[in-house]
N, C-alpha and C positions, 0 to 999 in steps of 0.2 A: 391313963397313958394313952396319948393320941396315936391314931393309926396313920401310917405313911401310904399315900395313894399311888406313888410312883412304882412302875414295875420293877421287879428285882433285876439287878445288873447281871449280865452274862459274865461268865468267866473270861479272862483275858485271851486265852487260846481260842475261844469260840469267836470273839470279835475279830481277830486276825484272819480267820478262815472266811469270814463274811466279806472282807475287803478284797481278797485275792481273786475271787471269781469275776467281779466286774472289770478289774484292771486287766486281767488276761483276755477277756473278750474284746476290750478296746485295742489292745496290741495286735490281736489277730485281725481285727477289722482294718487297721492301718496297713498292716502287711499285705492283706489281700488287695486293698485298693492300689498299692504301689505295684504289685505284680500285674494287676489288670492293665494299668496304664502302660507298663513296660511292654506287655504283649501287644497292646493296641498300636503302639508306636514303632513296632519292629517291622521292617520291610519284608516283603515276601521272600527275598533271597536270604533272610536271616541276619542281615547286617543291621547295625544300629541305625535308628532313624534320626539321630541328631543332625541339625544343619540341613534338613531336607525341606523341599518345597511341597507343593501340592502333589497328591497321589504318590508320595514317597520318592519323587525324582530328585537326584542329587544335582544341585545347580553347579557345583564345582566341576562335574563331569559333563555338563551340557555343551553341545557343539556351539562354537562362536560363529555368528554370521559374518562373513567376510566377502570382499570383492577381490577377484584375482585377474591376472592377465597372463598371456603367453609370452615367453621370452622370444624375441625375434632376432634375425640376422639380416643386416642390410648395409649398404654403403652409407657411411656417416661423414658428412663434411665437418671439418674442424675449423673453427673461427677464432681469431684473436680479437678482443673487443677493447675499445678505447673511447676516449672523449676527444672531440675535435671542434675546430672553429673554421668556418668557411672564410677563405681569403680570396679576394679578387686577384685575377692574374695581373691586371694593371688598373690603377686608379689615377685619374688626371683631373686637376682643377683648372678649368679653362679661364684664363685671365687675359684682359686686353694688353696689347703690347705697344699701343699708342694712346695718347690722350684724345678725347673727343666725345661728342654726344652720341649716345646709343639710340640710333634711329630705327632699329628693327630687331625683333627677337623672332627667330625662325623655327624654334623647336617647341614642342609641347612637353611639359613636365612628365617624366616617367617613360617617355617613348624610347624605343630602340633606334640607335643611329649607326650609320656606317662611317668608316674612316673617310674623311673628306667632305662629309655633309656640312652644309652651311648652318651655323647655329645662330649667329647674330651679325649685325652690321653697325659700324661706327660711321658717322658722317664723313664721306670721302673727299669732299670738295677742297678743304685746305691742302690735302696731299696731292690732289690732281693739279692744283695751281703750282705747287712746289715742283712737281714733275715737269710741267711746262717750262718753268724758269730754267731748270738745269738742262733741258733739251735745247732751249734756245741758246744757251751759253755754249753747248756742245757744237751746235751748227756754226756759231761765230768762230770758235777756235779751229774747227775743221777747215773753214775758209781761209783763215790766216795761215794755217799749216800748208794748205795747198799752194797758196801764193808764195810762201817761203821756199817751197820745194821747186817751184818754177824758176824763181830767182837763182836758186842754188845751181840748177842745171844750166842756166844761161852763163853764170859766172864760171862754171867749169869749161864751157866752150871758149869763152874769152880768155881764160887762163891758158888754154892750149894754143891760142893765137898770140899769146904774150901781149894781150891787149888790156890786162887788168892785173893788179897786184895780187900776189898769192894770199896776203893777209885778208883781203876782202872776201875771198872765197872761203877761207876758214871761218870767218865771222858769220858768213851766211849759213854755213853748215851748222854752226852752233845754234843759230836762230831756228833752223828747222827742227833740231832736237828739242829745243825749248817748247815749240808749239806741239810737238808730238807728246811731250809730257802733259801739257795743258789738256790736250784732247783725251789722253788716258784718264786724267782726273775727272774731266767732264763726264766721261762714260761711267766712271764709278759713281759719280753723283746721280746720274740718271738711274743706274741700277738700284742705288739706295732709295731714291724717291719712289721707284716702282715697288720696292720691298715694303716701304712704309705704307704705300697705298694698299698693298695686298693685306697688310695687317688690319685694315679697316673691316675686313671680312673674317669673322671668327669661325674657324673650321674645326670640325671634330678631329682630334689627332689620333684617336683610337676608336674602334667599334665598341659599342656597349650601350648601357642604359643611362640616360641622363637623369640627374636628380631634380631637386626643386630649384627654381630660379632664385638667384641671390640678389638680383638687381633688376629694376624695371626699365622699360623703354622710356627714353626722355632724359635719363640721368647722364651726367658727365662721368665718364669712367677714366681710370688711370691705371698704368701698369703696377703701381704701388698698392692697389686695393687688396686688402687681406683676403677677403672671401672669394674674389673672382666673380665670374658670371654664373657658372654651374660646374658641378662635379660629374664626370663620366666614369662609370665603373664597368670594366669588361667582365661580363658574366658568362660568356660562351667562348672558350671553355673557362672553367673556374676550378679552383683548387681547395683542398681541405687539409689543414695541418692538424695532426692528432698525435697522441703520445701512447707509448706502450711501456710496461715495466721492464727494467733492465734484465730480469731473468728470462724474458722472451726474445732477447736480442739475437741469440744464436740461431734459433729456428727461423727467425725472420731473415737474417742475412744468408742462411743456407738456401732458403726459398728464393731470395732475390738473385743469388748467383746462378740459379738454374736458367736464367735468361728467358723464362716463360712469364707471360703476363700474370700479375698478381691482382686478382679481382678484389675490389673494395666496395662495400655497400655503406650507405649512410641512411640513418633513420632520424625521425624527429626527436624532440626532447624527451618524449615519453617512451621512445624506443619501439613504437608499434607500427608506425606508418613509414614505409620505405620511400625515400625521397629521390635517390639517384644511385646509379651504379657506374663505377669508373675503374681506373687502374692505378696501382702504386707508381708514383713518379720519381721519388727520391727518398733517401734515408740520410738523416743528419750524421755528422762525423764525430759527435761527442754526446755523452750522457750527462744530463743535468744533475749535478751532485746534490742539489737541494731537494729534488723530488725523486731521484733515482729512476728517471724515465728517459726514453729516447724519442725524439721527434721524427715523424715521417710525413711525407706529403703525397697526396693522391690527386689526380686530375679527373674532372668530369666534363662531359660535353654540355650538360645542362640545357639541352634543347627545349625542355619543357619549362625552364625558368623557375624551378622549384627551390633553387639554392640562392641565397642572398649573402652578400658580404657581411662578415662578423656574426653570422648565424651560428648558434650552438647546435651540434649534432652528435648523435651516437654512431660510432664507426664499427663495422664488422669486416675484418679482413680474412679472406679465405686462405688458410695456410696449407691444408692438404685434405685428402679424402681417405678415410679408413675403409678398406674393402672388407665385406662380410664381417662387420663388427657385431658383437653381441650386445643387444640393447634392451633396457628395461626403463620403465617410467621412474622418475626421481621419487615418486611417492612410495615406491617399493623399498627404497634404501632406508635402513635403520642404522642407528649408531649407538654404541656403548663404549665402555672404557677400553675394550679390545679393538675397536675399529668399526668398519662398516660390515653389515650383514643383511641378508634377506630371508624371509620366511618362504620356503619352498613347499608347495602342497603336493604330497605324494598320492598315488592312486587310491590308497585307503582313506583319504581325506584327513590325514594327520599332517602336521607341519614339521619341517626340519629346519633348523637354523643353519644357514650356509654363509660362511665368511667369504667376502669378495674383495677384490681390488678394483677401484674405480678409475676410469679414464676421463676423456673429455665429456663435457655436458653441453647440450644445445636443445632449446625448445622443449624443456621438460623431459628430455630423453638423456640417459646416462649410458656410457660405454662401460661394460663390465669386462675386465681383462682376463679373469680366470674363474674357475670353480662354478660355472653356470653354463648350461647348454641350451641351444635353441629348442623351443616348444615346451620347455619346462614351465610350470605354473608358479607364479609368485604372488604373494598377498600385497595388495595396494591400499586396501581399506579394512579397518577392523583389527589392527595389530595390537591394540592396547591390552587385550586379555590373553594374548598368545604366549606360549612358551614351547620348549622342545617337546614334541609329541602331542601337542594339543589337537583335539578333534575339531574340525571346522565344518560349517554348513555354508555352501557356496551360494551367495545371493546374486552375484553378478560375475560373469566371465567375459572378458574382452568387451565390456560395455553393454552386454546383453543380459537381461534378467534370466535367472535360472529357476526352474520350478522347485518348490519346497520338497525336501527329502522326507521319507517316512518318519525318521527320528524327530524332525521338527513338527510334523503333524501330530505326533503323540505327546509332544511337550509344549504346553501352552506358553510357558515362559519363553522358551527359545523361539517359538513362532512370533511372539510379540516383539522380541528383540530383532528378528529378521525384518518384520514389517517396519520397525523404526529405522533400521539401517537403510531400507529403500527410500 
């Protein structure tokens, strides 16, 4: 019988006890590691360390770097704004009134002229000859009239002496009246010839700036020419026609009825460069139903010549001035579903949400009508992480940099955010 070299098998109970010890040791090791890591991640104040940054600092409670400004009180001008077009006070196309050769052009394109200045000349010789003809005819008829008057006076004397028939005296009297009519017609023809001769000199009918010459010297001109010789536009003074929405009609009419000058300013197309300042001249009598706007006209001296006819401009009309108005920058105004609000910074450097009612706006400043006082501090930059009670770190105040607070110096992440904010 062969021998078995394998060791004898242990009883089942003994095998089970041999497995229990290693498994128990493994469980204890895992539990100890978990306890160790839990203790190492616990903050000094005993709170859980989950969601924390370096050195156990809670980023959710970190101060937010912000820029703030002080609420001010000052006089605030209220303007109504519109779009306008510059319109010349008068525009005249200078045309010849007689036919003839253009023998002289006396103006320079683009120059300023006064009323009565000579612009051009048409050959006057045909009209001078015509004047001489009618003047000669007038002299002849005046001589005939004088002779008829002498005869009529002699006939009256003879009639008194009963030396002539009464019929002859009456006939002579009619002859005198006939010559008087001829003389009157001759004088009218002389005046007409002089007028036609004057038309050979083209005179500026209004003051203003002349445009480009439409015809050159040496051409034959006619009154029927469509383009004429030149266009004169009166630029001093000049007017601007602009429109305002119909919901602003009542404030405008009330201001107009005060009989005080209403100042109007005009700016270039970009709305940055001021071109001129004038006064409101007139208000239209009806609202355009297609656009819902009202037309107004303002007049400007335009002594600097900055306005040109048909130029597009932006208009600002001074309606009133609010005295001691509460003002903040428009950057401080936030909006949500409930309306407008601002973040007010309290002395403990926490923020409070303050609901406000807004008024007029001008040059990035907004009038706050309630719930805000002068010298209070409002946040103008860094509002994206703020909520009621948030702690803030002031990086700038009224445009000036502010030194870092001790909290920021002990928190590298907050310090980095403040540097980025600057």
